[in-house]
N, C-alpha and C positions, 0 to 999 in steps of 0.2 A: 634396661629390663633386668639385668643381673642384680642391680641394687634393689629393685623392687622385690625380686624373688628373695634375695638375701634378707630384706626387711621382713617379709612374710614368714620366712623360716625362723627368724629370730623371735617373731611374735608367737608363732605356733609352737615351736619346740626348742628354740635356742640354737638350732643347728644352722650353720652358715657355710656349707660346702660350696665350692666353686668348681664348675666344670668348664673347661675351655675347649676350643676347637682343635683341629690338628696343629701340631707343632710344625712351623714352616722350616725348621732346621733339620728335621729328620722325617723318615717315612715310618716311624714306629707307631703311627696312629694317634689318637687323641691324647693330649697331655692332661693328666688328672692331677689337679692341685689338691694336696691333702687339706682336709677340713678339720676344724676342732673336733676332737673325739676319735679321729682316725687312728690314733695310737692306742689301739685296743690292748687291754691287759692280756697277757698270754693265757690262752685257754678260755677266754671270755665267751659265754653263751648267754643270750637274753633270758631273763627270768621273769616270771609273773610277779615276783616280789618287788620289781622296780616299777617306776612310772612308765606307762606304755609309750613307746616310741620316743624315749629320751635320746639325747645325742649319742650315747653309746650304742643303743639298739639301732639307730639309724646308720651309724658308721659300720656296725656289724653287717647289716643287710646290704649296705652299699658295697662293702668289700666283697661280700658273697656274690652279689650280682656281677660285679666287675670281673671277678675270677671266673665265673661261669661264662661270661661273654668272651673273655680272653681264651678260654679252653675251646669254645666253639670256633672262634676265628682261627686258632692254630690248626684245628682239625680240617677246616675248610682249605687252608693253605696246603696242607699235606695232600688233600684230595686233588687240588689243582696241579701240584707237582707230579703226582702219580699219573694224572691224565696226560700231562705233557710228555712224561717219560715212557709211558706204555701205550703206544697206539694200538687200536683195535684191528690188527691185521693178522688174525689167526687163519692159517691155511685150511684147517678143518672146520666145516660148517657147524658142527656140534660145539666145538671149542669156542668158535666165534659167538654163537648164540648164548652160550653160558657166560662169556665175558660181557656181552652187551646187557644181559640180564643183571649181572652183578653191578655194572656201572649204572644201569637204570635205577637200581635200588639205592646205590650210593648217592646219586644225584637227587633223588626224591628226599632222601634223608637230609642232604645239605639244604634243600629248599625249605623243609620244615624247620631246620635250624636257623635259616635266614629269617623266617617269620618269628621264631623265638627271640632272635636278637632284637627285633622291633618291640617285642613285649618287655624285654629286659630294659631297653632304652626308656620305654614308657614308665617302668617301675623306678628307674633312676630319676626321671623327671618328677615323679610323685614324691620321691625323697626330697628333691630340691624344693618343692612347693609345700612340703609338710603334710601331704595327703596320704603318704605311704602308710599302710597298715590299717587303714580305715575302709570299711565296706563302701563301695560306690553306690550301692542300692539303699542300705539301711543306715549308713553312717556309724555303725557299731564297729568296735575293734575286731580285726581279724585275729584269730588265735595265733600265738607265737608258734605253736606246733605246726599249724597250717603254713605259716610264712616260712618256717624252717624247711618244710617239705617242698613247698612251691612258692619261692620268694616273689614270683610275679603275680600271685593271687590278687584279685581286685574285689573279691566278695567273700563273705563268711561262708562256711559250709552250708548253712541253712539257706542263705540267699542263692548260692550256686545251685543247690538242689531244686529250689523253686524255679529258677531260671531255666534249668535243663528240662524240668517237667513241662513248663509252659512252651518251650521250643518243640518238645515232642508232640504235645497236643496240637500245636499250630501246624506241624508237619503232617500229622495224621488226618487233619480236616480237609 
């Protein structure tokens, strides 16, 4: 399957990045094999003057997504460590209620971030298949500014607004 994906990437964009599963020799998580173009020039930012979703742009967004995912995972680890280290055994009921509320908010935040990780993984898969940066509804390019602000975006702003309007209408009925 990886060769089919690599072939499709070469066909669509010339990008042939390889993602592998967890490294069996360590517990550091997935092993990321650099792909052509992952050696980004210092200070590189995608520009509208370039071919849309060329190998450099794909590498840039791949790197951005992986860094975001890594940051979320590190925050999750620190939350788990804090939960293990600080049991909720406050003698005062008010203090205990405040602690439980704080932890409830923290855990809801982590749950949202868990869902965000699945969206990041989906964006990384779209980079692999060459579909990244293209609206899933219209097939038009998603603006670089939108991808910079929200690298997991799957729709152009216009398509997203239409989608949200349609959702609101169907909820109201």
